[in-house]
LUMNU-417913 format. One line per 3 residues: number of its first residue (from 1); their letters; for each residue x, y, z of N, C-alpha, C, O. Coordinates in steps of 0.05 Angstrom, whole numbers, padded with zeros to 5 digits. Each point is the difference from the previous one (the first is absolute). Layout:
N
NUM	A	X,Y,Z,X,Y,Z,X,Y,Z,X,Y,Z | ...;
This chain:
237
1	MSG	-05462,00837,01954,00024,00008,00014,00025,-00010,-00016,00019,00015,-00004 | -00020,-00041,-00005,00023,-00011,-00014,00006,00014,-00026,00023,00002,-00009 | -00044,00009,-00004,00003,00014,-00025,00017,00025,00003,00013,00009,-00019;
4	YNT	-00013,00002,00043,00015,00025,00004,00027,-00005,00013,00016,00018,00003 | -00011,-00043,00005,00026,-00006,00012,00021,-00005,-00021,00010,-00022,-00003 | -00005,00043,-00012,00018,-00001,-00023,00027,00013,00007,00003,00011,00022;
7	KQR	00015,-00012,-00041,00026,00014,00003,-00004,00030,00004,00014,00012,00016 | -00034,-00001,-00030,-00005,00029,00002,-00010,00006,00028,00008,00021,00012 | -00025,-00037,-00001,-00011,00004,00026,00022,-00002,00021,00001,00017,00018;
10	RAL	00016,-00037,-00020,00022,-00003,00019,00019,00024,-00001,00009,00010,00021 | -00004,00000,-00045,00018,00023,-00003,-00013,00025,00012,00014,00016,00014 | -00040,-00013,-00018,-00013,00023,00011,-00001,-00001,00031,00004,00020,00013;
13	LAF	-00010,-00044,-00002,00000,-00003,00029,00028,00005,00012,00002,00012,00021 | 00018,-00021,-00035,00027,00004,00010,00007,00030,00000,00012,00010,00019 | -00021,00004,-00040,00005,00029,-00001,-00016,00015,00022,00011,00017,00014;
16	LGE	-00036,-00025,-00010,-00016,00013,00021,00012,-00006,00028,-00001,00017,00017 | 00011,-00042,-00014,00012,-00007,00026,00025,00017,00006,00007,00003,00023 | 00006,00007,-00044,00024,00017,00004,-00008,00029,00005,00017,00016,00009;
19	HPD	-00042,-00009,-00014,-00009,00028,00004,-00026,00000,00016,-00020,00010,-00009 | 00021,-00021,00033,-00025,-00002,00016,-00009,00027,00011,-00024,00004,00007 | 00042,00016,-00005,-00006,00025,00012,-00004,00022,-00021,00004,00024,00006;
22	ELL	-00012,-00031,-00030,-00004,00020,-00021,-00027,-00004,-00013,-00010,-00022,-00003 | -00001,00045,-00006,-00024,00000,-00016,00008,00003,-00029,00012,00020,-00007 | -00017,-00040,-00010,00010,-00001,-00027,-00023,-00002,-00020,-00020,-00012,00006;
25	TAR	00024,00024,-00029,-00019,-00003,-00022,00007,-00024,-00016,00022,-00011,00001 | -00042,00002,-00017,00005,-00023,-00018,00022,00007,-00020,00016,-00018,-00007 | -00015,00042,-00002,00020,00009,-00019,00028,-00002,00012,00019,-00009,-00013;
28	QMA	-00016,00017,00038,00026,-00002,00013,00009,-00029,00003,00023,-00006,-00004 | -00042,-00011,00010,00007,-00029,00003,00008,-00011,-00027,00019,-00015,-00002 | -00034,00022,-00019,00006,-00010,-00027,00027,00009,-00009,00015,-00015,-00013;
31	DAL	-00008,00041,00018,00026,00010,-00007,00022,-00014,00014,00021,-00006,-00011 | -00025,00000,00037,00020,-00014,00016,00004,-00029,-00009,00022,-00011,00002 | -00043,-00001,-00013,00001,-00028,-00008,00002,-00004,-00030,-00003,-00022,-00010;
34	AEK	00010,00044,-00004,00002,-00001,-00029,00021,-00020,-00009,-00003,-00013,-00021 | 00025,00011,00036,00022,-00018,-00008,-00009,-00029,00001,00011,-00018,-00013 | -00032,00013,00029,-00010,-00028,00002,-00023,-00005,-00019,-00015,-00020,00002;
37	QIS	00012,00039,-00021,-00021,-00003,-00021,-00028,-00003,00012,-00015,-00017,-00009 | 00009,00034,00028,-00027,00000,00012,-00014,00025,-00010,00009,00022,00007 | -00030,-00024,-00021,-00014,00022,-00012,-00018,00015,00021,-00005,-00010,00021;
40	LSA	-00003,00034,-00029,-00018,00015,00017,-00027,-00014,00004,-00011,-00001,00022 | 00001,-00011,-00043,-00025,-00015,00002,00002,-00024,00019,-00019,-00006,00015 | 00043,-00007,-00015,00004,-00022,00018,00001,00009,00029,-00010,-00014,00018;
43	VYR	00022,00037,-00014,00001,00012,00027,-00028,00006,00010,-00007,-00007,00023 | -00009,00020,-00040,-00028,00006,00008,-00016,-00026,00006,-00015,-00001,00019 | 00019,-00019,-00035,-00015,-00025,00003,00007,-00013,00027,-00017,-00009,00014;
46	NLA	00043,00008,-00008,00009,-00013,00025,-00008,00017,00024,-00006,-00010,00022 | 00007,00037,-00025,-00008,00017,00023,-00029,-00003,00006,-00008,00000,00024 | -00009,-00004,-00044,-00028,-00004,00004,-00005,-00025,00016,-00017,-00001,00018;
49	QLE	00032,-00020,-00024,-00003,-00025,00014,00010,00002,00029,-00012,-00010,00019 | 00035,00024,-00016,00011,00003,00027,-00018,00018,00017,-00002,-00005,00024 | -00011,00024,-00036,-00019,00017,00015,-00023,-00017,00009,-00010,00004,00022;
52	AEE	00000,-00021,-00039,-00022,-00018,00007,00007,-00018,00023,-00016,-00008,00016 | 00042,00000,-00015,00010,-00017,00021,00008,00016,00025,00009,-00012,00020 | -00013,00039,-00021,00006,00018,00022,00030,-00001,00007,00008,00003,00023;
55	KVR	00008,-00006,-00044,00029,00000,00004,00012,00028,-00008,00023,00006,00007 | -00038,00009,-00022,00007,00028,-00006,-00024,00018,00005,-00023,-00009,-00001 | 00029,00034,00006,-00022,00019,00004,00003,00022,-00021,00022,00010,-00004;
58	RSA	-00044,-00003,-00008,00000,00022,-00020,-00010,00025,00014,-00020,00000,00014 | 00033,00022,-00020,-00008,00026,00012,00006,00022,-00020,00013,-00004,-00021 | -00022,00028,00028,00004,00023,-00018,00013,00022,00017,-00004,00002,00024;
61	KSG	00019,00016,-00038,00012,00023,00012,-00013,00025,-00010,-00009,00002,-00023 | 00008,00018,00041,-00012,00025,-00007,00017,00013,-00023,00024,00001,00001 | -00038,00008,-00022,00013,00013,-00022,00010,-00019,-00022,00012,00009,-00019;
64	SHE	-00017,-00035,00023,00009,-00020,-00020,-00024,-00017,-00008,-00017,-00008,00017 | 00016,00001,-00043,-00021,-00017,-00010,00008,-00030,-00001,-00016,-00017,-00006 | 00042,00012,00012,00010,-00027,-00001,-00007,-00015,00026,-00003,00012,00021;
67	AFY	00001,-00038,-00024,-00004,-00018,00024,00027,-00008,00010,00018,-00006,-00015 | -00016,00005,00042,00025,-00009,00013,-00005,-00026,00015,-00022,-00004,00011 | 00041,-00013,-00011,-00002,-00026,00012,00021,-00004,00022,00023,00009,-00003;
70	QYL	-00032,-00022,00024,00019,-00007,00022,-00003,-00029,00007,-00022,-00011,00002 | 00045,-00002,00002,00001,-00028,00006,-00007,-00004,00030,00013,00012,00017 | -00033,-00029,-00011,-00009,-00004,00027,00008,-00027,00011,-00003,-00005,00024;
73	DAK	00015,-00012,-00040,00006,-00027,00009,00028,-00003,00011,00009,-00022,00007 | 00005,00045,-00006,00027,-00001,00011,-00001,-00004,00030,-00020,00006,00013 | 00042,-00016,-00002,00001,-00005,00029,-00003,00027,00015,00014,00019,-00006;
76	GCK	-00032,-00019,00025,-00004,00024,00016,-00021,00019,-00011,-00008,00019,00013 | -00001,-00024,-00038,-00020,00018,-00012,-00029,-00007,00007,-00017,00018,00002 | 00012,-00043,00002,-00027,-00009,00006,-00011,00013,00025,00012,-00003,00022;
79	GAL	-00034,00017,-00024,-00013,00012,00023,00013,00025,00009,-00010,00012,00020 | 00031,-00002,-00033,00014,00024,00009,-00014,00025,-00011,-00012,-00001,-00021 | 00013,00022,00037,-00011,00026,-00009,00022,00015,-00015,00021,00005,00012;
82	HMS	-00025,00001,-00037,00020,00011,-00017,-00001,00031,-00001,-00022,00012,00001 | 00045,00000,-00002,00003,00029,-00004,00016,00005,-00025,00022,-00011,-00002 | -00032,00027,-00016,00013,00005,-00026,00008,00029,-00002,-00016,00018,00005;
85	CVK	00041,-00013,-00013,00010,00027,-00004,-00008,00010,-00027,00005,-00013,-00020 | -00018,00036,00019,-00010,00011,-00026,00023,00013,-00016,-00003,00006,-00023 | 00026,-00003,00036,00023,00013,-00014,00017,-00022,-00014,00005,00002,-00024;
88	CGK	00005,-00022,00039,00018,-00019,-00011,-00014,-00027,-00008,00012,-00016,-00014 | -00036,00012,00024,-00015,-00024,-00007,00006,-00024,00018,-00012,-00021,-00004 | 00030,00024,00023,00006,-00023,00018,-00023,-00005,00019,-00015,00018,00008;
91	TFH	00011,-00043,-00001,-00021,-00008,00018,00012,-00013,00025,00020,-00015,-00001 | -00031,00022,00024,00011,-00009,00026,-00022,-00013,00016,-00024,00004,-00005 | 00032,-00021,00023,-00019,-00013,00018,-00002,00015,00027,00021,00006,00012;
94	MAD	-00045,00001,-00004,-00003,00012,00026,00005,-00021,00021,-00008,-00023,-00003 | 00022,00031,00024,00005,-00019,00022,-00026,-00012,00010,-00020,00014,00002 | 00020,-00040,00004,-00024,-00014,00007,-00014,00013,00024,-00025,00002,00001;
97	SNA	00041,00007,00019,-00012,00013,00023,-00014,00026,-00007,-00022,00006,00010 | 00035,00010,-00028,-00013,00025,-00008,-00025,-00005,-00017,-00020,00014,00003 | 00022,-00034,-00020,-00023,-00007,-00017,-00024,-00009,00018,-00023,00007,-00006;
100	ALF	00029,-00022,00027,-00021,-00009,00018,-00013,00023,00014,-00024,00001,00004 | 00041,00018,00005,-00011,00024,00014,-00017,00017,-00019,-00020,00010,00008 | 00030,-00008,-00033,-00015,00016,-00020,-00027,-00013,-00005,-00020,00014,00000;
103	AKH	00019,-00040,-00004,-00025,-00014,-00005,-00019,00002,00025,-00024,00004,-00003 | 00036,-00006,00026,-00016,00002,00025,-00012,00028,00003,-00023,00002,00008 | 00039,00018,-00014,-00010,00028,00002,-00023,00005,-00020,-00020,00012,00007;
106	LAQ	00023,-00023,-00031,-00022,00003,-00020,-00025,-00014,00009,-00023,00010,-00003 | 00027,-00034,00015,-00024,-00015,00009,-00014,00014,00023,-00025,-00001,00001 | 00040,00013,00017,-00012,00012,00023,-00012,00028,-00006,-00022,00006,00009;
109	SEQ	00038,00010,-00023,-00009,00028,-00005,-00018,00003,-00024,-00018,00018,00000 | 00021,-00035,-00021,-00015,00003,-00024,-00019,-00023,-00005,-00015,00000,-00020 | 00016,-00020,00037,-00016,-00025,-00004,00005,-00011,-00028,-00018,-00007,-00015;
112	FTL	00044,00006,00008,00008,-00009,-00027,00021,-00022,00003,00020,00004,00014 | -00025,-00026,-00028,00019,-00022,00001,00019,00001,-00023,-00009,-00001,-00024 | 00034,00003,00029,00021,00004,-00021,00008,-00027,-00011,00005,-00019,00015;
115	DAA	-00004,00017,-00041,00010,-00024,-00014,00029,00006,-00007,00005,00010,-00022 | 00014,-00016,00040,00028,00007,-00004,00012,-00013,-00025,00017,00012,-00014 | -00026,-00036,00007,00011,-00014,-00023,-00007,00013,-00026,00012,-00005,-00021;
118	DTI	-00033,00022,00021,-00008,00013,-00025,00001,00031,00002,-00015,00014,-00013 | 00033,-00004,00030,00002,00028,00005,00029,00010,-00005,00019,-00013,00008 | -00017,00036,-00021,00025,00013,-00005,-00002,00029,00010,-00019,00014,-00009;
121	LYG	00037,-00005,00026,00001,00027,00009,00021,00015,-00017,00023,-00009,-00002 | -00031,00032,-00009,00018,00015,-00017,00011,00024,00015,-00015,00014,00015 | 00040,-00008,-00020,00013,00023,00013,00028,00003,-00010,00006,-00007,-00023;
124	TCS	00012,00019,00039,00027,00005,-00008,00019,-00013,00020,-00003,00003,00024 | 00022,-00019,-00034,00019,-00014,00018,00020,00019,00011,00003,00023,-00010 | 00012,-00032,00030,00020,00018,00013,00022,00009,-00018,00009,00023,00002;
127	DCK	00000,-00041,-00020,00022,00008,-00019,-00009,00022,-00018,00014,00019,-00005 | -00038,-00022,-00007,-00010,00020,-00018,-00006,00026,00014,00004,00022,-00010 | -00014,-00024,00035,-00005,00025,00016,00026,00014,00005,00000,00025,-00002;
130	ENN	00021,-00039,00009,00026,00012,00005,00011,00013,-00025,00011,00022,00001 | -00014,-00035,-00024,00009,00012,-00025,-00015,00025,-00007,00012,00020,-00009 | -00038,-00020,00014,-00016,00024,-00005,00008,00023,00018,00001,00023,-00009;
133	EQK	00005,-00029,00035,00009,00020,00018,00026,00012,-00008,00005,00024,00002 | 00013,-00042,-00012,00026,00010,-00009,-00002,00018,-00024,00013,00020,-00003 | -00031,-00028,-00016,-00005,00016,-00024,-00012,00027,00008,00007,00021,-00011;
136	GGQ	-00025,-00022,00031,-00013,00025,00009,00021,00018,00013,-00001,00024,-00004 | 00019,-00036,00019,00021,00016,00013,00019,00012,-00021,00008,00023,00003 | -00002,-00038,-00024,00017,00011,-00021,-00014,00023,-00014,00012,00020,-00008;
139	TMT	-00038,-00023,00003,-00016,00021,-00012,00000,00025,00016,00004,00023,-00010 | -00008,-00026,00037,00001,00023,00018,00027,00013,00000,00002,00025,00001 | 00020,-00041,-00002,00027,00011,-00001,00004,00017,-00025,00011,00022,00002;
142	KKF	-00020,-00032,-00025,00002,00015,-00024,-00015,00026,00001,00010,00021,-00009 | -00034,-00022,00020,-00016,00025,00003,00013,00019,00019,00000,00025,-00005 | 00012,-00035,00027,00013,00018,00019,00024,00013,-00013,00005,00024,00003;
145	RFM	00011,-00040,-00018,00023,00012,-00014,-00008,00021,-00020,00013,00021,-00002 | -00035,-00026,-00012,-00010,00020,-00019,-00008,00026,00014,00006,00022,-00010 | -00020,-00025,00032,-00009,00024,00015,00024,00015,00011,00000,00025,00000;
148	VRL	00020,-00039,00009,00024,00013,00011,00014,00016,-00022,00008,00023,00004 | -00005,-00036,-00028,00013,00014,-00022,-00017,00024,-00010,00012,00021,-00006 | -00038,-00024,00006,-00017,00022,-00008,00003,00023,00019,00001,00023,-00008;
151	LAV	-00001,-00029,00034,00003,00021,00021,00027,00014,-00003,00002,00024,00003 | 00019,-00040,-00009,00027,00012,-00004,00000,00019,-00023,00012,00021,00001 | -00025,-00029,-00023,-00002,00018,-00024,-00015,00025,00007,00009,00022,-00008;
154	VLA	-00031,-00024,00022,-00016,00024,00008,00017,00019,00017,00000,00024,-00004 | 00014,-00036,00024,00016,00017,00017,00023,00013,-00015,00006,00024,00005 | 00006,-00038,-00024,00021,00011,-00016,-00010,00023,-00017,00013,00021,-00002;
157	VVM	-00037,-00024,-00009,-00012,00022,-00016,-00006,00024,00017,00005,00023,-00008 | -00016,-00028,00032,-00006,00022,00018,00025,00015,00008,00001,00025,00000 | 00020,-00040,00007,00025,00013,00009,00013,00015,-00023,00010,00022,00004;
160	LSS	-00010,-00034,-00028,00012,00014,-00023,-00016,00025,-00007,00012,00021,-00006 | -00038,-00023,00006,-00017,00024,-00006,00005,00022,00020,00002,00023,-00007 | 00000,-00030,00033,00006,00020,00021,00027,00013,-00004,00003,00024,00002;
163	AVY	00017,-00041,-00008,00027,00011,-00004,00001,00019,-00025,00013,00021,00001 | -00026,-00029,-00022,-00001,00017,-00024,-00014,00026,00006,00009,00021,-00008 | -00031,-00022,00022,-00015,00024,00007,00017,00019,00017,00000,00024,-00005;
166	LAV	00015,-00035,00024,00017,00017,00017,00022,00013,-00017,00007,00023,00004 | 00004,-00038,-00023,00021,00010,-00016,-00010,00023,-00019,00013,00020,-00004 | -00037,-00024,-00007,-00011,00019,-00019,-00009,00026,00015,00004,00022,-00011;
169	EAD	-00016,-00025,00034,-00011,00023,00014,00018,00011,00021,-00009,00017,00017 | 00034,-00025,-00016,00018,00010,00020,00004,00030,-00001,00003,00013,00020 | -00002,-00001,-00045,00005,00028,-00003,-00025,00015,-00009,00001,00020,-00014;
172	HDC	-00025,-00029,00023,-00024,00014,-00008,-00003,00027,00014,00013,00005,00020 | -00030,00011,-00030,-00005,00026,00012,-00021,-00003,00022,-00024,-00004,-00006 | 00033,00006,00031,-00018,-00005,00023,-00018,00024,00003,00008,00023,-00002;
175	SGD	-00034,-00028,00007,-00020,00022,00004,-00005,00006,00029,-00019,00015,00006 | 00034,-00027,00012,-00004,00006,00028,-00009,-00024,00016,00004,-00023,-00008 | -00016,00029,00031,-00008,-00022,00018,-00021,-00018,-00012,-00002,-00024,00008;
178	DCA	-00014,00034,-00026,-00022,-00015,-00012,00009,-00013,-00027,-00018,-00007,-00016 | 00043,00004,00012,00010,-00010,-00026,-00007,-00030,-00002,00008,-00016,00016 | -00024,00010,-00037,-00008,-00028,-00004,00023,-00018,-00007,00001,-00023,00007;
181	ICR	00018,00034,-00022,00023,-00016,-00009,00017,-00008,00024,00010,-00022,00002 | -00006,00041,00017,00015,-00005,00024,-00013,-00022,00017,00014,-00017,00011 | -00040,00018,-00010,-00014,-00021,00016,00004,-00027,-00014,00004,-00021,00014;
184	QIS	-00006,00020,-00040,00004,-00025,-00014,00029,-00010,00003,00005,-00024,00003 | 00014,00042,-00003,00028,-00007,00004,00004,-00013,00028,00014,-00019,00003 | -00027,00031,00017,00001,-00010,00027,-00012,-00028,00002,00011,-00018,00014;
187	ICE	-00033,00014,-00028,-00012,-00027,00000,00018,-00020,-00013,00003,-00023,00010 | 00010,00030,-00032,00019,-00018,-00014,00024,-00007,00018,00009,-00023,00001 | 00001,00044,00013,00023,-00005,00017,-00007,-00019,00023,00015,-00018,00006;
190	NLL	-00039,00023,00006,-00008,-00018,00022,-00005,-00029,-00010,00006,-00019,00014 | -00017,00017,-00038,-00005,-00026,-00011,00026,-00015,-00005,00002,-00024,00007 | 00018,00037,-00018,00025,-00012,-00005,00014,-00008,00026,00012,-00022,00001;
193	KSL	-00014,00038,00019,00012,-00006,00026,-00014,-00025,00012,00014,-00018,00010 | -00040,00017,-00012,-00015,-00023,00012,00007,-00026,-00015,00005,-00020,00012 | -00004,00022,-00039,00007,-00024,-00015,00029,-00008,00005,00006,-00024,00001;
196	GLA	00011,00043,00002,00028,-00006,00006,00003,-00014,00027,00015,-00019,00002 | -00029,00029,00018,00001,-00013,00027,-00012,-00028,-00001,00011,-00019,00012 | -00033,00016,-00027,-00012,-00027,-00002,00018,-00019,-00014,00003,-00023,00008;
199	GAA	00010,00032,-00029,00019,-00017,-00015,00024,-00008,00017,00009,-00023,-00001 | 00001,00042,00017,00023,-00006,00017,-00008,-00020,00022,00015,-00018,00006 | -00039,00021,00005,-00009,-00019,00020,-00003,-00028,-00012,00007,-00019,00013;
202	AAI	-00018,00017,-00037,-00003,-00026,-00013,00027,-00012,-00006,00003,-00025,00004 | 00016,00041,-00012,00027,-00011,-00006,00013,-00010,00025,00013,-00021,00000 | -00016,00036,00022,00012,-00008,00026,-00012,-00026,00009,00013,-00018,00010;
205	SAA	-00040,00016,-00012,-00014,-00024,00009,00009,-00024,-00017,00005,-00022,00011 | -00003,00025,-00037,00009,-00022,-00017,00028,-00008,00006,00007,-00024,00001 | 00011,00043,00004,00028,-00006,00006,00002,-00014,00027,00015,-00019,00003;
208	FTY	-00031,00027,00017,00000,-00013,00026,-00010,-00028,-00002,00012,-00018,00012 | -00034,00013,-00027,-00010,-00027,-00003,00020,-00018,-00014,00003,-00023,00008 | 00010,00033,-00029,00020,-00015,-00014,00023,-00007,00018,00011,-00023,-00001;
211	TVC	-00002,00042,00017,00023,-00005,00018,-00007,-00021,00021,00016,-00017,00006 | -00041,00018,00005,-00008,-00020,00020,-00002,-00028,-00013,00009,-00019,00012 | -00019,00018,-00037,-00002,-00026,-00014,00028,-00012,-00004,00004,-00024,00003;
214	RAL	00014,00041,-00012,00027,-00010,-00005,00014,-00009,00025,00017,-00018,00000 | -00023,00032,00022,00014,-00006,00025,-00012,-00025,00014,00015,-00015,00012 | -00041,00011,-00014,-00013,-00022,00016,-00005,-00025,-00016,-00002,-00021,00012;
217	LPR	00000,00023,-00038,-00007,-00024,-00016,00024,-00010,-00016,00017,00016,-00008 | -00016,-00042,00003,00021,-00011,-00016,00000,00011,-00028,-00021,00009,-00010 | 00044,-00008,-00003,00003,00012,-00026,-00019,-00013,-00020,-00012,00014,-00016;
220	GET	00009,-00040,00017,-00017,-00014,-00020,-00029,00008,00003,-00014,00000,-00020 | 00005,00006,00044,-00028,00007,00004,-00006,00028,-00008,-00023,00007,-00007 | 00043,00011,00007,-00004,00028,-00008,-00002,00003,-00030,-00008,00021,-00009;
223	SGT	00016,-00041,-00006,00000,00002,-00029,-00029,-00001,-00010,-00005,00010,-00022 | -00014,-00022,00037,-00028,-00001,-00009,-00014,00026,00007,00011,00018,00012 | -00037,-00018,-00018,-00016,00024,00006,-00008,-00001,00029,-00011,-00020,00010;
226	LTL	00015,00043,00004,-00006,00002,00028,-00023,00020,00004,-00001,00021,-00013 | -00016,-00027,00031,-00021,00019,00008,00001,00003,00030,00014,-00014,00014 | -00030,00033,-00004,00000,00005,00029,-00011,-00025,00014,00009,-00006,00022;
229	VSL	-00028,-00007,-00034,-00012,-00024,00012,00021,-00023,00002,00003,-00012,00021 | 00011,00008,-00044,00020,-00022,00000,00023,00007,00019,00011,-00018,00013 | -00004,00043,-00011,00021,00008,00019,-00008,-00005,00028,00016,-00009,00017;
232	KVK	-00042,00015,-00010,-00010,-00005,00027,00001,-00030,00006,00007,-00007,00023 | -00014,-00010,-00042,00001,-00029,00004,00028,-00009,00005,00006,-00015,00019 | 00013,00025,-00035,00028,-00007,00003,00011,00008,00028,00013,-00016,00013;
235	LSN	-00020,00040,-00005,00009,00010,00026,-00012,-00016,00023,00013,-00005,00020 | -00039,-00003,-00024,-00013,-00015,00021,00013,-00028,00003,00001,-00010,00023 | 00008,-00001,-00045,00013,-00026,00002,00027,00001,00013,00013,-00021,00003;
């Protein structure tokens, strides 16, 4: 024991004590302690001794060949059931009451005794989950905008094609009631009327929504992006 109680060991323990909720590799520790002239081999040597003393736990992550270490001798860590986020690498303690219920459920339903001190549950923390949901929402917004623009282009092409067809065939030689060109002209006219009415309705709806927002919400709040959902929340408040 005394052989390992060196300046390097104290520095490593101090570093681990400052990061009790993280899973770290030996390389990360050596990089952080480089200014104190502690080599990678010295880190590995001290970690091996600390692991034998059950002061650190070595574990592996899916998709990685490196070993990760967590300090167990910090206050509150002993006997705690740990949860590790696979996104950010942070480690959390499960509440004692929840850990007890979890262990009790395993014992009753699976006839399995949980060793909480040597167990890590992997998942996604609330912060990372929220960030993922925000990124997903931004991706959906970009896709929605792309689809709206694509639809606008298609409608513009259809309207332009119909208008050109009407202009070109306005003075055609009609063959009577069964004239195919006249039927096509009628279809183009009805299409343009329908699209015109739909556009007018959309414009009126947008203008009405904008007017309501300007009238009911403070000026500062209308400067941001508003949706029907956010407007409903504002009105409810």
